[in-house]
C-alpha positions as CSV (number, residue, x, y, z in Angstrom):
1,M,0.0,0.0,0.0
2,Q,1.4,3.3,-1.0
3,L,1.1,6.3,1.3
4,E,0.3,9.6,-0.3
5,L,0.8,13.0,1.3
6,K,-1.9,15.6,0.5
7,P,-2.2,19.1,1.8
8,A,-5.3,19.7,4.1
9,N,-6.9,22.7,5.7
10,K,-7.3,22.6,9.4
11,L,-9.3,25.2,11.3
12,T,-8.2,25.9,14.8
13,Y,-9.2,28.6,17.4
14,K,-6.7,30.5,19.6
15,F,-7.6,33.0,22.3
16,R,-5.4,36.1,22.0
17,L,-5.6,39.0,24.3
18,T,-5.9,42.3,22.7
19,P,-3.7,45.2,23.9
20,Q,-6.8,46.7,25.5
21,M,-7.5,43.5,27.4
22,R,-3.9,43.2,28.5
23,L,-4.0,46.8,29.9
24,A,-7.2,46.1,31.7
25,F,-5.7,43.0,33.4
26,H,-2.6,45.0,34.2
27,L,-4.5,47.8,35.9
28,L,-6.8,45.3,37.8
29,Q,-3.9,43.8,39.5
30,M,-2.3,47.1,40.5
31,P,-2.7,48.3,44.1
32,L,-4.4,51.8,44.4
33,V,-1.1,53.6,45.1
34,K,0.6,52.1,42.0
35,L,-2.4,52.9,39.9
36,K,-2.2,56.6,41.0
37,E,1.5,56.7,39.9
38,L,0.8,55.1,36.6
39,I,-2.1,57.6,35.8
40,R,0.2,60.6,36.6
41,K,2.9,59.2,34.5
42,E,0.6,58.5,31.5
43,A,-0.8,62.1,31.8
44,E,2.8,63.5,31.5
45,E,3.4,61.5,28.3
46,N,-0.1,62.1,26.7
47,P,-1.3,65.7,26.3
48,L,-4.8,64.4,25.6
49,L,-5.1,63.3,29.3
50,N,-6.4,65.7,32.0
51,I,-6.3,64.6,35.6
52,E,-8.1,66.2,38.5
53,N,-7.8,65.4,42.1
54,I,-11.1,64.7,43.9
55,K,-11.8,65.9,47.4
56,P,-13.6,63.7,49.9
57,P,-17.4,64.3,49.7
58,R,-18.8,66.7,52.3
59,D,-22.2,67.6,50.9
60,A,-25.3,67.7,53.1
61,N,-26.7,64.5,51.8
62,Y,-23.5,62.4,52.0
63,R,-21.2,63.5,54.8
64,L,-18.2,61.3,55.9
65,S,-17.2,61.4,59.5
66,E,-13.9,62.9,60.6
67,E,-12.8,59.4,61.7
68,E,-13.3,58.2,58.1
69,L,-11.6,61.2,56.5
70,N,-8.6,60.7,58.8
71,Y,-8.3,57.0,58.2
72,R,-4.7,57.3,57.0
73,E,-3.5,57.5,60.5
74,S,-4.2,53.8,61.0
75,L,-2.8,52.7,57.6
76,I,0.9,52.3,58.5
77,T,2.2,48.8,58.2
78,K,5.4,46.9,57.5
79,A,6.1,46.5,53.9
80,A,5.9,42.9,52.5
81,T,9.0,41.4,50.9
82,L,9.1,40.6,47.2
83,E,8.9,36.8,48.0
84,E,5.9,37.3,50.3
85,H,4.1,39.3,47.7
86,L,4.7,36.8,44.9
87,L,3.8,33.8,47.2
88,R,0.4,35.4,48.0
89,Q,-0.4,35.7,44.3
90,L,0.8,32.2,43.7
91,G,-1.5,30.9,46.3
92,L,-4.5,32.5,44.5
93,S,-3.5,31.7,40.9
94,A,-2.0,28.2,40.9
95,E,-4.6,25.6,39.8
96,A,-2.9,22.5,41.3
97,N,-0.6,21.4,44.1
98,D,2.2,20.6,41.8
99,E,2.1,24.0,40.1
100,R,2.2,25.6,43.6
101,E,5.3,23.5,44.4
102,I,7.0,24.5,41.2
103,G,5.9,28.1,41.7
104,V,7.5,28.1,45.2
105,A,10.7,26.8,43.7
106,I,10.8,29.5,41.0
107,I,10.0,32.3,43.4
108,G,12.8,31.0,45.7
109,N,15.2,31.6,42.9
110,I,14.0,35.2,42.1
111,N,16.4,37.8,43.4
112,E,15.8,41.1,45.1
113,A,15.8,42.9,41.8
114,G,13.1,40.6,40.5
115,Y,15.1,38.5,38.1
116,L,15.0,34.6,37.9
117,E,18.6,33.6,38.8
118,C,18.5,30.0,37.5
119,S,17.5,28.4,34.2
120,I,14.6,26.2,33.4
121,E,17.0,23.3,32.9
122,E,18.5,23.8,36.4
123,L,15.1,23.8,38.0
124,V,14.1,20.6,36.1
125,K,17.4,18.8,36.9
126,S,17.5,19.7,40.6
127,N,13.8,19.1,41.4
128,N,12.8,16.5,38.9
129,Y,10.1,18.6,37.3
130,Q,8.7,18.5,33.8
131,S,10.1,21.3,31.8
132,V,6.7,22.1,30.1
133,K,5.2,22.5,33.6
134,V,8.0,24.8,34.7
135,E,7.6,26.9,31.6
136,K,3.8,27.1,32.3
137,V,4.3,28.2,35.9
138,L,7.0,30.7,35.0
139,N,4.7,32.3,32.5
140,L,2.1,32.5,35.1
141,I,4.5,34.2,37.7
142,Q,5.6,36.7,34.9
143,T,2.0,38.0,34.9
144,F,2.2,38.9,38.6
145,D,2.8,42.3,40.1
146,P,5.3,43.9,39.9
147,S,5.3,44.0,36.2
148,G,8.5,42.4,34.7
149,V,9.1,40.1,37.6
150,G,10.6,36.7,36.9
151,A,12.4,37.9,33.8
152,R,15.7,36.2,33.0
153,D,17.4,39.2,31.5
154,L,16.7,42.9,30.9
155,R,15.3,42.4,27.5
156,E,12.6,39.9,28.8
157,C,11.9,42.3,31.8
158,L,11.2,45.3,29.6
159,L,9.2,43.2,27.1
160,L,7.0,41.9,29.9
161,Q,6.2,45.4,31.1
162,L,5.3,46.7,27.6
163,K,3.2,43.6,27.0
164,A,1.4,44.2,30.4
165,K,0.7,47.8,29.2
166,G,-0.9,46.4,26.0
167,K,2.0,47.8,23.9
168,E,3.3,44.6,22.3
169,L,2.4,46.0,18.9
170,G,4.2,49.4,19.4
171,L,7.5,50.6,18.3
172,A,9.1,50.5,21.8
173,Y,8.4,46.8,21.9
174,R,10.1,46.2,18.6
175,I,13.1,48.1,19.6
176,V,13.5,46.3,22.8
177,N,12.9,43.0,21.1
178,K,15.6,43.3,18.4
179,Y,17.7,46.3,19.0
180,L,18.2,46.7,22.7
181,P,22.1,46.4,22.5
182,Y,22.2,49.3,20.1
183,L,20.4,51.6,22.5
184,K,23.4,51.5,24.9
185,N,25.6,53.3,22.5
186,K,22.5,55.5,21.3
187,R,22.8,54.2,17.7
188,Y,19.4,55.7,16.9
189,G,20.3,56.2,13.3
190,Y,21.0,52.5,12.8
191,I,17.7,51.5,14.5
192,A,15.8,54.1,12.5
193,K,17.2,52.7,9.3
194,K,16.3,49.1,10.2
195,L,12.8,50.0,11.2
196,K,12.3,52.5,8.4
197,V,11.2,55.4,10.5
198,S,12.7,58.8,11.5
199,I,15.3,59.3,14.2
200,K,12.8,61.5,16.0
201,I,10.3,58.7,16.2
202,I,12.9,56.4,17.6
203,K,13.8,59.1,20.2
204,D,10.1,59.4,21.2
205,A,9.9,55.6,21.7
206,V,13.0,55.7,23.8
207,K,11.3,58.4,26.1
208,E,8.4,56.0,26.5
209,M,10.9,53.2,27.5
210,A,12.5,55.5,30.1
211,G,9.3,54.9,32.2
212,L,9.9,51.2,32.4
213,E,11.5,49.7,35.6
214,P,14.8,47.8,34.9
215,K,14.7,46.3,38.5
216,P,11.0,45.5,39.2
217,G,11.8,44.1,42.7
218,R,13.4,47.5,43.7
219,S,10.3,48.8,45.5
220,F,10.3,45.8,47.9
221,N,13.8,46.2,49.1
222,S,13.0,49.0,51.7
223,E,12.3,48.0,55.2
224,D,10.4,51.3,55.8
225,A,6.8,51.3,56.8
226,V,4.3,51.9,54.1
227,Y,0.8,53.2,53.8
228,L,-1.9,50.8,52.8
229,I,-4.6,52.7,50.9
230,P,-7.9,50.9,51.0
231,D,-10.0,50.8,47.9
232,A,-13.1,51.2,50.1
233,I,-14.2,52.0,53.6
234,L,-16.8,49.9,55.3
235,R,-19.6,51.6,57.2
236,K,-22.6,50.1,59.0
237,G,-25.9,51.9,58.6
238,E,-29.5,51.1,59.4
239,K,-29.8,48.8,56.4
240,G,-26.5,46.9,57.2
241,Y,-23.0,47.3,55.9
242,E,-22.1,49.5,52.9
243,A,-18.9,50.2,51.2
244,V,-17.9,53.9,50.5
245,F,-15.5,53.5,47.5
246,N,-12.3,55.5,47.8
247,D,-12.8,57.6,44.7
248,W,-11.0,60.7,46.1
249,E,-7.6,58.8,46.3
250,L,-7.7,58.3,42.5
251,P,-7.5,61.3,40.2
252,R,-10.4,61.8,37.8
253,I,-9.2,61.3,34.1
254,T,-10.8,63.2,31.2
255,L,-9.9,64.1,27.7
256,N,-8.4,67.5,27.0
257,A,-11.0,69.5,25.2
258,K,-8.5,71.8,23.5
259,Y,-6.7,69.0,21.7
260,K,-10.0,67.3,20.9
261,N,-11.2,70.4,19.1
262,M,-8.0,70.5,17.1
263,L,-9.0,67.3,15.4
264,K,-12.1,69.0,14.0
265,E,-10.3,72.2,12.8
266,A,-9.5,72.3,9.1
267,D,-6.2,74.1,9.4
268,T,-4.7,71.4,11.7
269,P,-1.9,69.7,9.7
270,D,-2.4,66.0,8.7
271,D,0.6,64.7,10.7
272,A,-0.7,66.6,13.8
273,K,-4.1,65.0,13.4
274,A,-2.7,61.5,13.0
275,Y,-0.7,62.1,16.2
276,L,-3.8,63.4,18.1
277,K,-5.9,60.5,16.9
278,E,-3.3,58.0,18.2
279,R,-3.2,59.9,21.5
280,V,-7.0,60.1,21.8
281,K,-7.2,56.3,21.3
282,A,-4.5,55.7,24.0
283,A,-6.3,58.1,26.4
284,R,-9.7,56.4,26.0
285,T,-8.2,53.0,26.3
286,L,-6.7,54.0,29.7
287,I,-9.9,55.7,30.9
288,N,-12.0,52.6,29.9
289,A,-9.5,50.3,31.6
290,V,-9.5,52.3,34.9
291,Q,-13.3,52.3,34.9
292,R,-13.4,48.6,34.3
293,R,-11.0,48.0,37.0
294,N,-13.0,50.0,39.5
295,E,-16.3,48.4,38.5
296,T,-14.8,44.9,39.0
297,I,-13.3,45.6,42.4
298,Q,-16.6,47.3,43.5
299,K,-18.5,44.2,42.6
300,V,-16.1,41.9,44.4
301,I,-16.2,44.0,47.6
302,S,-20.0,44.0,47.4
303,E,-20.1,40.2,47.2
304,I,-17.6,40.0,50.1
305,I,-19.8,42.2,52.3
306,N,-22.9,40.2,51.3
307,I,-21.4,36.9,52.1
308,Q,-19.3,37.7,55.2
309,K,-21.6,40.3,57.0
310,D,-21.8,37.9,60.0
311,A,-18.1,37.6,60.2
312,L,-17.7,41.4,60.1
313,D,-20.0,41.6,63.1
314,N,-18.2,38.9,65.0
315,E,-14.6,39.5,64.2
316,G,-14.2,36.5,61.9
317,A,-16.0,34.0,64.1
318,D,-18.7,33.4,61.6
319,F,-16.7,33.3,58.4
320,K,-18.5,31.7,55.5
321,P,-16.7,29.4,53.0
322,M,-15.8,31.7,50.0
323,T,-13.5,30.9,47.1
324,L,-12.4,32.7,43.9
325,E,-14.6,30.4,41.9
326,Q,-17.7,31.3,43.9
327,I,-17.2,35.1,43.6
328,A,-16.4,34.7,39.9
329,K,-19.6,32.8,39.3
330,R,-21.6,35.4,41.2
331,I,-20.4,38.4,39.2
332,G,-19.8,36.6,35.9
333,K,-16.1,36.9,35.7
334,H,-13.2,34.4,35.3
335,K,-11.4,33.1,38.3
336,S,-8.1,34.7,37.2
337,T,-9.8,38.1,37.0
338,I,-11.0,37.7,40.6
339,C,-7.5,36.6,41.7
340,R,-6.2,39.9,40.3
341,A,-9.0,41.9,41.9
342,V,-8.4,40.6,45.5
343,T,-4.6,40.8,45.5
344,G,-3.1,44.0,46.9
345,K,-6.6,45.6,47.3
346,Y,-7.8,46.5,50.8
347,L,-11.0,47.2,52.7
348,A,-11.1,49.5,55.8
349,T,-13.2,47.7,58.4
350,P,-13.8,48.1,62.1
351,Q,-11.2,45.4,62.6
352,G,-8.6,47.3,60.7
353,I,-7.3,47.4,57.1
354,L,-7.8,44.0,55.6
355,E,-6.7,42.7,52.2
356,L,-9.6,41.4,50.1
357,R,-7.9,37.9,49.8
358,S,-8.1,37.6,53.6
359,F,-11.9,37.2,53.3
360,L,-11.4,34.1,51.1
361,S,-11.6,30.8,52.9
362,S,-11.6,27.1,52.2
363,S,-14.2,24.8,53.9
364,V,-14.6,21.6,55.9
365,K,-17.4,19.4,54.8
366,Q,-19.9,18.3,57.4
367,A,-21.7,14.9,57.7
368,N,-25.0,16.6,56.6
369,G,-23.4,17.9,53.4
370,D,-23.0,21.5,54.7
371,F,-19.7,23.4,54.7
372,V,-18.0,25.3,57.5
373,S,-15.3,27.9,56.7
374,S,-11.7,27.0,57.7
375,K,-11.3,30.5,58.9
376,A,-14.3,30.2,61.3
377,I,-12.8,27.0,62.6
378,K,-9.5,28.7,63.2
379,S,-11.1,31.5,65.0
380,K,-13.0,29.1,67.2
381,I,-9.9,27.2,68.0
382,K,-8.0,30.5,68.9
383,G,-11.0,31.6,71.1
384,L,-11.2,28.2,73.0
385,I,-7.5,28.1,73.7
386,K,-7.5,31.8,74.8
387,N,-10.2,31.1,77.3
388,E,-9.0,27.6,78.5
389,N,-7.9,26.7,82.0
390,K,-4.3,27.6,82.0
391,E,-3.6,24.9,84.5
392,K,-5.3,22.2,82.3
393,P,-4.9,23.2,78.7
394,L,-7.2,21.7,76.1
395,A,-5.8,18.8,74.1
396,D,-6.7,18.7,70.4
397,Q,-9.2,15.8,70.9
398,E,-10.9,17.9,73.7
399,I,-11.2,20.7,71.1
400,V,-12.7,18.2,68.6
401,D,-15.3,17.2,71.3
402,L,-16.2,20.9,72.0
403,F,-16.8,21.4,68.3
404,K,-19.1,18.4,68.2
405,K,-21.2,19.8,71.0
406,D,-21.8,22.9,68.8
407,G,-22.7,20.6,65.9
408,V,-19.5,21.0,64.0
409,S,-17.6,17.9,62.7
410,V,-13.9,18.4,62.5
411,A,-11.1,15.8,62.6
412,R,-8.3,15.9,65.3
413,R,-5.6,16.1,62.6
414,T,-7.4,19.2,61.2
415,V,-7.4,20.8,64.6
416,A,-3.7,20.0,65.0
417,K,-3.0,21.5,61.5
418,Y,-4.9,24.7,62.1
419,R,-3.4,25.1,65.6
420,N,0.1,24.8,64.0
421,Q,-0.9,27.4,61.4
422,L,-2.0,29.7,64.2
423,K,1.5,29.1,65.8
424,I,-0.2,27.7,69.0
425,L,1.8,25.1,70.9
426,P,0.4,21.7,71.8
427,S,-1.4,21.3,75.2
428,K,1.6,19.7,76.9
429,S,3.9,22.7,75.9
430,R,1.2,25.3,76.8
431,G,0.9,23.8,80.4
432,E,4.6,24.1,81.1
């Protein structure tokens, strides 16, 4: 039988993120303080953008208390290390245990500047991982905040940042991708000739690149205290809890009317109109991305308040099971979107400034099919041990029995695991 090779058409579908979608994801994962910096930087580069600071509302119908207006006094906290920041994001993003294990190994090899210090081959050889999985997890980590983290060299670092901003089709991306070594000696003429553009356009692209961070881990090296700016402040009124969203921390962005009108004027040169059209498009893309970010975070916070209102009243004792998947289903978003929305975003509550991800909780299944939040169980364990007889501390099995009296089924090994996570010693050590 003779085999014959014939050409055949095959239709395949691939999902590709548009630059606008990449920018939206990039902004969603940004903490409020970094988003403020980005907006101001974009406004400096784009004359079509106007920014205006918003004062806290003080009108007769909606007056905030002095306590809420001065909330910054309670926002000081110790800065997280780069490793801690990345591990938090990994815990929310990794789909399986083996991915988390690989992610921990990768993050452990990322230096203070934010660069991966070992190769994929070294990770595979030393840990017996599959290279395909290591590549997959590294690609995931390279989407984390800060943008550019996990890069293996400067070129990859800058490309990751441009890609996160939705500019992988721009001139700056092409220059970094192919001609980065020539920038060191300012060989703009050579690059311009290769890309068939003017030297002025190359210099404009270089100015854009000046805003990139060559050491993405730099901001995590300081041991100074930092301010956590909450995305919303929680208040309790007659109808229950409501979130006052922190609009006054973020400048209002609008289009510059003067330059918009120039587009309509007949005497405006064609090259100026082309430039203004490009800047208008970039400005609208940023405005829409910021709006989408805020809307998503507001929806997530509203769901958290709705689900965890009892826990807010009882300092966490009544935490309900709540996962990324549950919130994603409730608001019609993907799990990865919710992960970005809860990481590095904060809610000011009566118990202090809490990261949104701290409201998430796994669960322990009961005999009747119901679920009890692991956070609620931890809180109960902590309370029982705090109020125990110091001369006769509670053993893990005694804690199990006390849970059973309250109708909650939990295994002794689970109590021991949660007690260790709470950094509480066993009963024998507590009694010494």
